[in-house]
N, C-alpha and C positions, 0 to 999 in steps of 0.2 A: 451454435456449435462451441464446445468447450475444448480448448487446447491446453496442453501442459508444457511447462518449461521451455526449452529451446524450440519447440514445435509451434509456438505462437506465430501467426503470420506477421510478416513485416508490415505493420500498419501504423498509422501516425500517433494518435493521442493515447496517453496512458494515464490511469488513475490507480492509486494504491490506497485502500482503506484498511487501516490497522485496527484489529480488535484489541480491546483492553484486557482480554483474558484469552487463554487458549480455547479453541473451539473443539467440541467433542466430535467423534465420528458421525454421530447422528446429525449434528448441526451442519457439518461440512457436506453431508449428503443432501440435506435440505437446501442449503445455499446453492449447491450445484444444480439441483432440480429447478429451483426458482430462477437461477441465473440463465439456464438454458431457455426458459420461457421468455425472460426479459430480453435477452440478446436477440432472439428471433423477432421480437416485435419492436426493438429499439429503432427509432427513426429520428431524422432531423428535418423538420418542416415537410413531412410527408415522404422524404427520401429514406429508404431503408439503409441503415449503416452496416458496413462490414465490421463485425464485432466478434470478440472472443474474450475469454476470461477464465479464471480459476481461483481456487483457494490454495495458497502456498504457505508452507511451514505452520499450518494449523492456526495462523494469525492474520494473514493478509488476503483480502479479496482484491484481486487485480483485474482491471478491465482495460481492454484495448478497443479502439474504434477508429474507423476512417469513413468519411463521407465521400463517395465516389465523385460527387460534384464539387468538392472543395473541402474546407475545414469543418470540423465538428463545432456547431454553434451552441449558444447559450440554452436554447430550447432542449436540445438533446442532453446537455450536461445537467440541466435541471431535472430531467426525467431520471437520470442515473442517481442523482443525489436523493431524490424522493424515494426511489427504490431502495437505496442503501439505508435511509432513515427508517423506512418501514421494516426492512429486514432486521435492523438493530433493535427496534421496538419489539418485534416478534420474538427474537432470540434473547432479549434482555442483555444486550452487549452494546457498548459504545464504539462506533467506528469513526467518531469525529473528534476525539480528544487529541488535539495537535500539540499538547504539552508532553505527550509520551513519546519516548524514543525507544528503539529496539536494537539490540545487538546480539551477535551470535558468539557464544562462548561455551566450551565444553559440550559441543554438539547439541546445544539448546538455545532457543530464542528467549532472551531476557528483556523485560520492559523496565524502563527507568523514567522517572519524571525529569523534565529538563532541569528543574531546580536542584536535583540530586547529582548532577554530573560532576560538579567540583569535588564533592565528597568521595564519589566512586573513583575519580581520577587520582585524588590525593592518597587514598588508601591502597591503590594498586589494583582494585577490582577491574578497572578498564585502563588501557594505555593507548598510545598512538597507533598500535597495530591491531587493536580489537576491531573486529568487523562490525560495522553499523549498517542497518538497512536504511536506504535513502527513500523515504516514503513520499518525497515531493517530486519524484521524476514526473515529467510531463509528456515525454514522447517515448516511442518504442526504442529508439536509439539510446536515449538516456537510460531506460530500463536495462537494455542489454549490456551497457558499459558502466553504469553508475548505481545499480540497484544495491550492491553490497560493496561498501568502501571501508578501507582502514580509517579509524577515527581521525587520524591526522589529515585526511582528505575529505572528511565529512563536513557538511555545513554547520553542524552543531559544535564542532571543535572550537569555534570562536567564543563559546560561552565559558570555556575554562578560564578561570582567573577573574571573571567578571564579578565584582562585588567582594572579592576575597583576595588576600595576598597569598601567593603560592610560594 
């Protein structure tokens, strides 16, 4: 079952996969179709997971899962990673480039390479109040409260000034 926005059930683990390009309407529809099939069959050592997910902001595939018998284990995580890698290959989009960061400005999601942060910060394209997506959230609670953060509170803020004088 696919849920959107605040309707996601309050379940434990969260994964955010960020696309290195904006997804088309057709790609989003295909992802949602495949996601529905995947979520229905997703299990951990034979135990069906309570799972949901969606595509947000035309960039992010978000999955949530809870094992009713405990925590979601490596076997289930491996299945989701394999599904995402296959999906990326099919759509010719990278969901695993961890050097990319995403921020929201002028009502649009922008992508920046981690190595470009200093330049964007120094020229004023981004500042401490620019909203950045936190793609490393690990739980539903973190997603609810830390998914979109001002840059000053984002983990990537520590890279400003590294290797350069400000």
